[in-house]
Structure formats: structure tokens, C-alpha cells
N, C-alpha and C positions, 0 to 999 in steps of 0.2 A: 421733913426730914429729918428722921430719925440718925443721930452723929454714934450711936453705937449698934445700930446698924449693921450702916457703914464704914465704922471701927472691926465689927467680926468678919463681914463681907470678905475683904480685903485683909482680912489679919494683922493689924496695925494698931499702936496704942499711942495715947498722946505723945509719952517721948520719942518715937517713930518720927510720927510726925514733926514735931519740932525740929528734930534733925532734919528734916525732909526740906522742911523751908530754908533751913541753912546750907543748904546742896549737900549733907553727910546721912551717911548710913547710920542705922546706934549699932554697936557688938553685935547683939540679936542678931537687925537683918543681916548684918557680915553672915553669923556663924549656917543663917538659914539658908543663906546662896552658899556656903560649902557646902552646907549637907544637901544637899538640890544636885551640887555637879558631879558629885561622890554621890551618887543615887543613879544619877544618866549614866556616868558611866559603866558604871559595871550596868549596867542596866543594856546598854551598845555591845562593852563586850560581850558580855552575856548570849544574843540577842544572834551576834555573831560566831561565838564560837556553838549556837545550840542547830545556826544554820549551816555548819561550816561540816557536821559531824553527820548532819537529820541527807542532806546532800550525797558529801561524799558516802552514806550507805549506802543512799540510792544509785550512786555508780556503781557503787560494788555487787550489785543483787544483777544482775545483768549478764555481766564478763561470767559471774560464777556458775549460771545457767545454760552460757553460750558456748564459755570455751570448752567445758567436753563436749557440750557438742556436736561444735565444729571438729574437736578431737579424732570421736566415733566416727562423725560423718569419713573424713580420712581413717581411717585404718580401715573402712569400706572400699576404697577411691575413691570417693565422692568427692573429685575438686572440689566442684562449683560449690557444693554446700557448704563446703570446710571453710572456705573461703570469705562466701555467704556472711556465718554466722560467728568468724574471727571481727568479719567489719562493721558487723550490726555490735558486738560486745565492744568493742573500740571503740565507734563513733556514738554511746549510749555510755562510754566511761570519760569520754570528753566531754562530752554535755553536758553530763550530770559534775562534773566533777570539777570542769568548769566554774558550775554554780556556786557549789561549797568554794571555792576557793576565794570567791568574788565574794561570800556574803563573811566568808574570815575579814578580808581584807576591810571590807566594809564595820563589820564591830569594830574593827580595829582602830581604826582610821576613826568612827563617829567616839568612839569610848576616850579618845587619846585629842582630840578633838580641846583646844585651846577658850573654855570660854570666860578665863579667869577677868578680861578686861570687861571692867562694868562702868557703863556713865550712866548715871541720874536725871536726871529731866526730868522738865515741868510741863502739864500742856495747862492752858487756860482758860475756859468760855462754856461758853453754852454746852450745857448736854447733848443731844438727839441718838433716842434709844431705836435702834432700829430693827424688827424679822427681815432676816433672808433664808426664802426659800433656796432648798437645794435638792434636783435630782438625782437619789442615789443610782449604784449601778443596776440595780433592779428593775427598775423605774418608782420606787415608793418612792416621793417627796416628805422633806423633813422640815426644817426653821432652827436658823441659828441665829443669834441672839448679840448683837454688837453695837457697841458708846462708843458715838463719835464725841471725841470733843478736842477741835478746830482742826489739824491735820491730821489729830493721832487718832486709833480706831483700835480698842480691845474687844477679845469675845467676854462675854457674857453669861450669867444665866437670867431667866425671864424674872427671876422674882427682882432685880434692881428695881422692878418698875414700882413694884410696894412701898420703897423707900428714896425712889431716885426720881424726881420730875424731872419730866421735859422741860425742857430751854433751859431749870436753874443751870446757875454759873455756880461753876468747879473749878477746886485748884488739883491736878493728878499728879503726883508724884512718883516717876517710876525709874526703872534700870532699861538698860539694852545693850546685848554683845558688841565688843567696837565697830562689827560687821554688821550692825543694824538687822538683828535678827535674836529674838529670845526675847520681845517684851514682856514684862511684871511689874502689875501696878503694887509700888511697896506701902502707900500711904493716899489719901486725897479727906479732900474738905469741899463744902460748900461754902461758897461767896457769898456776901450781900448784894444782891441787886445794887445798882449805881451806876 
């Protein structure tokens, strides 16, 4: 087992590991979490605003085209054509406008979600590396790699099989949001068998 490969993969050092063993995070780890949360907030808000602008833009296209057509039909005395154009424009605007407003609400809500309460947890035991085959939307298959230790599961790259042996005992120190989401490995160590 290459300790350096483990440190590089999960991005921690000896000071991080020592603090995590004692149930705390280092200042460096706390700063990293703050930066990640700021980035996540900005991304959520940015996606919400971009989605709102896109969908509200789409919502405005149909009325711009169909309202003049309805007015023209009205001038020519075609009441049915005018009403149909106005209804089509209104329905289009309501559907896409609603999606735009929903997108804005989602972005603002996800961007303002408070994930500042994290809990440092430990998982200890033999590891089980598994590849889980999934079928994509268009029928193609792909494999996601997971590392299981006790009741915990972490997504990993297949590279971990090059420096972590199946069945070896490890201790994983990870954080999780207070609501049970957002698991993130902070450090890990191989334990001696015994």
C-alpha cells in the first residue's frame, strides 16, 4: 500500500490525518470546505439565473410572432384565427415562463441552501471495491466504481485498485452534511490486520 498515493488521491497530509483521527478538521480543511461551498452557491445561483433568462426568452418568442398575427386576423374580421393566435401565444408564454420562474426559484434555493453544518465521521473495516454497471439514457452501458467500508459507500475512480487492496482494513475520515447528504473523504489510512 502506497501511503503517498492515498494522500494524493484524497488530497490530505499527515497533519490532516492526525486532526481527523482526533475528531477535528485542520484550518486548511475548513478553508477548503468554505471555498467549495462558495463555489457551489455561485454555481447554483448562476444556473438558476441562466435557466430563467433562457426560458423567459423562449416564452417571449411565440407571443412576439403570434400576437401580430392575431391582430392581423382581427383586422381582417377572422375572429376565430385571432382568438386561436392569442390563446396559443398565452399558453406558450405561460408554459415557458413558468419553467423560467421555476428555474430561477431552483437556482436561488440551491444557492442559498445552508450546508455549513458538517459532521466528521469515521468508517473502519475491510474495504470492498466494486464496479457497478449502469445503462445510460441512450442504451449505452458504463461502470461506476464504488468503495464500500462498513455501511458507508464512496464513489471512486478505478485507479484506487492500483494502491488499495480488496479486503484490507482501513479507516476513512469523512464529512457529511447534517442532513445526511454530501459525503466527502477528508483522509484515510490503512490499518494493520489483526
